[in-house]
N, C-alpha and C positions, 0 to 999 in steps of 0.2 A: 742631442741634435734634433730628434723628432719632436720633442717638446718645444724647442725653439721655433720650429717651422709652424707648429700648431698655433703658438702665440702670435707669430708674425701674420699668419693667415687670418686669425681672429681680429687683429688690429686693422688689417687691410679691409676686411669686410665691414667693420664698424666705420672706418674712414670713408669707404665708398658710400655707405648709407647716409652718412653725414653730408657728404658732398652733394648727393642727389637731393636731400632735404633742403640744403642751403640753396641749391639752384632753383628748386620750386619756390622756395621762400623769396628768392630774388625776383621772380616774375610777379609775385604778389606785391612785393615792395615797389616795383616799377608802376604797377597799377595804382597802388595806394598813395605813394609819395611823389610820383612823377606827374607831369601834366602832359596828357596825350589825348588822342582821339582815334576812333576806329573807322576804317574804311572797309567796305564789303559786307555782304549779308549772310554768308555761310562759309563753312570750311574752318580748318584749324587757324589759329591766330599766330601770326609772326609779329614779334615786336621789333620795330625798325627805328633806330636812332638816325635822324636825318638833320643835316645842317642845310639851311636854305641856300648857302653859297657853295654847295657841293655838286659838281657836275656828275660825279659817279653815283650819288644818291638819285639824281634825276634819271640817269640811264637805267639804274636798277628798277626804279618805279615804272618806267616805260615797259620794261621787260615783264614786270609782275602784273601789269594792267589786265592782260587777257585772263589770267588766273583769278583776279579780283572780280572782273566783269562776269565771268562764267560761274561764280559762286564756289570756286574751289579753294579760296583763300580769303582770310580777313587779315588786315594789316593794322596793327596798333602803331601809329606814328608818334614818336617821341621827339619833338623838336629840340635841337641842341644848337649851341653857338660855340664852335671850337676851331673854325678855320681862319677867320679873319675878323677885322673890326666891323665889317658890315653884317656879320652873322647875327649878332645880338639884336640890333634894331629890326632885322627882318624876322627873326624868330619871335620877337616881341609883337610885331605887327600880326603875325599869325595867331599867337596865343591870346591877344586882346580881342580877337574877333569873336563875335557872338556865335558864329558858325564856323569854327576852325576847319572842319572837314571840307566844307564847300569852298572855303577860301584857299585851302591847300590845293584842291583839285584845279581851281581856276589858275592859281599861281604856277602849278606844274604845267598846265596847258600853255601858259605864256612864257615858259622858261626861255631865257635869253641871256647872253653875255655872262654865262657861268653862274647864274643864280635864278632862284624862283622869281617870278614876276610879282614881287612884294615891295612896296615902298619901305624905306628905312623909317621906322617909327622915331619921331623926335621926342625927347624927354620921356624915356621909358620909365614907367612907374616902378618904384622899388618892389612891389609885389610881383610884377611880371619878371623883373630881373632875377628875383629870388627863385621863381618857378623855373626859369631857364637854367640857372645855376644848379638847382636840384637835379634837373635832367642831365646836365653836364657831369655832375658827380656820379649819377647812376651809370653813365657811359664809361667813366674812368674806372668804376668798380668792376666792369667786365673787361676793359682794355685800358691799361695804364697810359697808353699813347693817345687815347681818345680818337682812334681812327673811325671814320665814317665812310660808307654806310656800315652799320653794325646791326645784325639781325639775330634775335634770340627766338628759339622755338622749342616746343616740347617734343623731343624725339621719343615717341611712344614705344617704338621698337626696342630702344635701348633703356627706356625707363629713366631718362634724364633730360635736362635742358641742354641744348646744343647752341652753338653760336657760329655765325659766319661773319668774319670781320673783313671789311674791304669789299670792293666790287667782285661779284661772283658771276660766272657764266650762268645762263638760264638753265642749262642742264643740271648744274649743281643745285640750284634753287628748286628745280622740279624733283630731284632726288630727296632733298630735304622735306619737301611737301609730302612725298610718299611716306617718309618715316614719321611724319607728324600726324598721320591719319589713324 
């Protein structure tokens, strides 16, 4: 019986180490394979999957702005198109921009009628469609339902990557920020 427990404990430890390694690899994969941009000048990086037609993503961004402006947080924005037919042409308009970070900030400031103030891109080039689809797949890899907003961050206290799926109260995001430092 004791030998069985030792074996089980060894398997659990090995599995935990593998999960942590896979999670860290996932953040690297998002940076390498996804199409994203960074907002903020200092602080830990939160990776945020955002659909341009998501009012919850907008609300979350508004709540995070003070942390971004004060240099306590950086946000890697990964545009996805998972909510409706307008999402892909708006995500494409964002990604085709020469300066997607600035365009995103302007679109956020003009948020209205349930979506970012971005025109729907006509005739989305295949390369941009493919970039959005890669981002969508990365989102599905962490949440099979593709719910947004979805934030990933490195929880340094626990030594793993953590996620927050769906809109979170600012208090939860502030606690997450403390564990990411």
